[in-house]
C-alpha positions in Angstrom: 155.0 0.8 163.9 154.9 4.5 164.2 156.1 7.3 161.7 158.7 9.2 162.3 158.7 12.9 162.1 161.6 12.8 159.7 159.4 10.2 157.5 156.5 12.6 158.1 158.3 15.3 156.2 160.0 13.2 153.4 156.2 12.4 152.7 154.7 16.2 152.5 158.0 17.1 150.7 157.7 14.3 148.1 154.0 15.2 147.8 154.7 18.3 147.2 157.3 17.1 144.6 155.0 15.3 142.8 151.9 17.9 142.4 154.4 20.1 141.3 155.4 18.1 138.6 152.1 17.0 137.3 150.8 20.5 137.1 153.9 21.5 135.5 153.2 18.6 133.0 149.7 19.9 133.0 150.9 23.5 131.6 151.8 21.2 128.4 148.9 19.2 127.8 146.1 20.7 124.9 142.3 20.9 126.1 142.4 17.6 124.4 144.6 16.3 127.0 143.3 17.1 129.6 139.8 16.3 129.6 140.7 12.9 128.9 143.3 13.1 132.1 139.7 14.5 134.4 137.9 11.2 132.9 140.8 9.2 134.0 140.6 10.6 137.5 137.0 10.6 137.3 137.3 7.1 136.3 139.5 6.0 139.2 137.4 7.7 141.9 135.1 6.0 140.5 136.4 2.7 140.9 137.9 3.3 144.1 134.7 4.8 145.6 133.1 0.9 144.1 135.8 -0.8 145.8 135.9 0.5 149.1 131.8 0.1 149.2 131.8 -3.6 148.5 134.3 -4.1 151.1 132.5 -2.1 153.4 129.4 -3.3 152.9 131.3 -7.3 152.5 129.5 -8.1 149.5 130.0 -9.7 146.6 128.1 -9.1 144.3 129.0 -5.7 142.2 125.9 -4.0 140.9 125.7 -3.6 144.9 128.7 -2.1 145.1 127.5 0.3 142.0 124.5 0.8 143.8 125.8 2.5 147.4 128.3 4.0 145.1 124.9 6.2 143.5 123.6 6.3 146.8 126.4 8.0 148.8 127.3 10.6 145.4 122.7 11.3 145.5 123.7 12.1 149.4 127.0 14.1 148.7 125.1 16.2 145.4 122.3 16.6 147.8 124.7 17.8 150.8 125.7 20.1 148.0 122.1 21.7 146.7 121.2 22.5 150.3 124.9 24.4 150.6 126.0 21.7 153.7 129.2 20.4 151.5 132.2 23.4 151.6 132.8 24.3 147.5 135.9 22.4 146.3 139.3 24.0 145.9 141.8 24.8 148.4 140.7 25.8 151.6 141.6 30.2 152.7 144.4 29.5 155.4 145.7 26.2 153.0 149.4 26.8 151.4 149.7 27.2 148.0 152.0 24.1 146.2 154.0 27.2 145.1 155.0 28.8 148.6 
């Protein structure tokens, strides 16, 4: 089923609104709360990476999934050290959330 331009625009608007709400909420968090949020986001990302690795490998053993996650993270670290991976952050030509 193809996505219409209208629904794509609606989705983009909704994403912007959700991001704006998260930013507004983050402004009221304490440093400890922000750190806690950062750990929760990181843990969630690692779980998704593990699930993806397990699916791609077709593995049933979770240790194989974590092994693959470590391999991928190490590959990213090596690329970063060699300056192959661009820095994390907004692209130079991207629009700001407020704009």
